[in-house]
N, C-alpha and C positions, 0 to 999 in steps of 0.2 A: 634670426633663427637660433642661433649659438646660444642667447638668452633663454628662449625656449626650451631647448634640450636642456639646460642645465637646470631649468624647473621642476623640468620632468623627472629627471634622476633625482632630484632633493626630494621632490612631493611626487612620486608616481601616483597615477593613476590608479585606485582600486578598482579589479578585476569584477569586483561584484556591480560594479556601474552599469556593466554590458547588460546584466540581469535586469535591471532597473529601465534601461536604454530602449527594451523592446515592446511593443504597443500591450497596454493593456487589453487583454480580451476577457470574456463571460467567466474563461475557467481561472481566471486569476481572481476573482472577487471571494471575499470570506461571506460564509453565510449570514444574514440578516439575523442582527442580534448578537453578533460575537464580542465580547467585550473588549477586544484587539483593536476594533472601531474607533474605540474611547482613546486610545494611546498611539496611534500608527496615522500619518500622513495621507490624509484622502487620495486616493488612487494611487498611491504606490504599491500595493501589494502585487506578487509574481507568484504564482507556482511554480516549484522546482521538482516536483514529482510527489511519489507517493511509496509507502511501502506497507504491507500488511493491509490492515484497516486504516491505517493514517495517510495525511496526505499534509505537506509541510509548505507554508509560504513564505518566503522574505517579505519585508516591507521598510519604507523609513521611519523611525521613530520619532515623535514628540519629544520626549525627555532624553532619549539617547539617539546615537546616529542609527540604527538598525535593529529590527526585530525580526523573530522567529517565530512563527504560529502553528502551531498544528490543529489539525481539524479531524475528524474520525468520518469514518462512511456516513452517518447518520446525521451530519453537518452540525456535529457539536465541537464547540472549541474545548480542546483537551490539555492544550500547553501552550504557554507564551515566555520566551527570554527574549530581553532587550539588553543593549550593552555596544561597545565600542568595536574597534579594530576584530578582537576574537573575543571570543565567549560561549558558556554551554549551557545547557539546559538538560532538563530529564520531564519525562511523562510519571503519570502515577504507575503505569503499568510496567515500570522499569526501563523503559527505552532511555537511552541517552543520545545527545546530540552535541557536535562542537562545530562554531561558524568562525570563518574567516573572512575578512573583507579580500584579502589578497589570494589564502588559501585556508583550509579545514585543518587541524593538526589531528591526528589519530586520537583514539580515545585508550588508554591501558586499560589493559585487563579485559576490554571488550571482548564478547562472542557474537559473531554474525556479523561483524564490521565491515562497513563498505559506506561509500560515498554516494549521494543523490546528483551531486556535480562538483567540482572543485571547491565549492565554498560552503560545504555541508556534509559533516563525515554523520553516519548512524551507527550504534551498538545496539544491538538487540540480544540478550542472552535466550540461548536455546536450551531448553529445559528438558532434563533427562527422566520423563516421566511416561507414561503409555495410558493413551485414551481407549478405555473399553470400548465407547460404541464404535470408534475408528477398527481396532483392533476385531471387532466380532463380524462389521461388513467384511474386511477384508479375509477373514479367515474361513468365510464360506466357499464352497466349490464354485469355479468360474463357468456359468453359462452363456447359451449362445450372445443376449441380451446385454449380457456385460460389455463384450466389445463393439466399440465404436465402428462405424461404418469406415472411416480411416485412420489407422493405428498406427503409427512409430512409437519411437523409443522416448517420446516426448521431449529430444536435442539430448537423449542421455539423462533425462532425469529417471525415468520408470522403464520398468520392464512390462509389455503388452500383455503379460500373460496374468500380470497382477493387477489389471483392471477390473472396477466392479461398478455397476450401474449406481448411483447414488438417489438419483430422482429424474424424474421429467415435468419439465415446468414450460408452458406455454409452447409446446414445441422444440424445447432444447432440452437435449438429455444432459447430465450432469453425471459425471465420472469420476472415481477416485482411486488411486495407486499408490501404493507405499515406494519411497524414491530408492533410488541405489546410491544414495549418499548416505555419510555417518549420520546418527542420530534420529530420533522419532519425528522423521518428515514424511509429509505426505503429497501427491499433488492431485489436483482439481482439473478437469478438462472438460470442456463443453462443446457439444456437438448440434448443427441444425442443418437442415437443408428445404429450399423453398419448392415449390408445385414445379419447378422445371428444371430440378434435382441441382441447384446451384447450393455448395456446402458452405459451413461457416463453421470457424471452431476457434477454440482459445485455449490456454492453460496457464497455471501458475502453481510453485511449490512452497511449502513452509512447514514450520513446525506445530502451527495453532490456527491463525486468522489469517484467512486467504478472502480476496475481494476479486472478482471476476464482471464483464457487463457482458448482458444479452445484446443479441442483434439490436433490439431497438435502442439499446443504450442503459438499459434498466441495471443498476448494480446487483449484485447476488454477495450475499456475506457468508462463507460456510465456518466455521469453528470448531475444531476438532474436539474442544472440551464440551461442546455443547451449548445451548443457551439455558440460562433458569430463569431470567427475566421476561416480562411481557415484550412482544415485538411493539418498536415504535409504530407511531403512527403512519399509516402509508406503508408499511411492511407487513408480508405476507410469511407466515412460519412454513416453510414446506414440510421440513421434517427438524427433528430435534437440532439437527447440524447445518441447517441450510435456511436461510432468510433471503428472499427477494423483493425489491421494493415495487410497489406495483404500477407506479406511473414513473416516467421520466422524460422529461422535455428538452433534455441537454444530449449532445453528440457523445461519441465513446469517448472515454478516460482511460488512462492506461496506467494500473500499478504494477510496482516493482514484486517479485515474487516470493518475498522473504515476508515477515511474520513477527506479532509482537507476542510477548512472555506473559499472558495475561493470566492467573491463576487455574492451573489445570486439575482436571479431577482426575484424583488417584484411584488406582482399581480397590 
């Protein structure tokens, strides 16, 4: 036993192994055709959570011990970095991340910095801009249909007096409100009820891109800057600020409340 203890002290087991020890589920799989599938060991990918429109995965690498892979809500791989015990990477939109097999270090100068877990630190800039379409909706007087049947302060994120109806999609109402936090932050809330009166809802906040899910699991993507490109196949453009996936055959997935820093629309 003494030799084993000494060996563990000299070569401690990396904490990230606990992530890889978990059974792989369907949610841990990278989308088909992802370039990373050629560079990681099969069956080692594990989802470690998402933020804004991005989801992050850990994997054991073929040419390096570990890889971090980022995929967006449209199932497109948008970033990858591989390395040893500690390394970092970034996405085209300016999102930065740091990986650590024991712990992830902080990101110097990062704004909107947090950890998805102890092995991955994320930093996203929070742009100091105004989004005209968002301001236009929030500036109009609040009417009766702007207030959800069940309303609170969104966990302290938003004032109920600031709610405005954004869209109604397949029986699900989407509401928008300005946050009480500093910066150009908005919250998106959903509400739905079945024939028996059972209510359901969710909410998230951010400064640009927010992903929520409908009761059937279909993801919805809100962009404060608006969409300028064509909707990807299988997605429906509900408004200039909201897209919903037409079909979804997986269960609900949880994304965090923060957002990316894609190019904003200036007034």
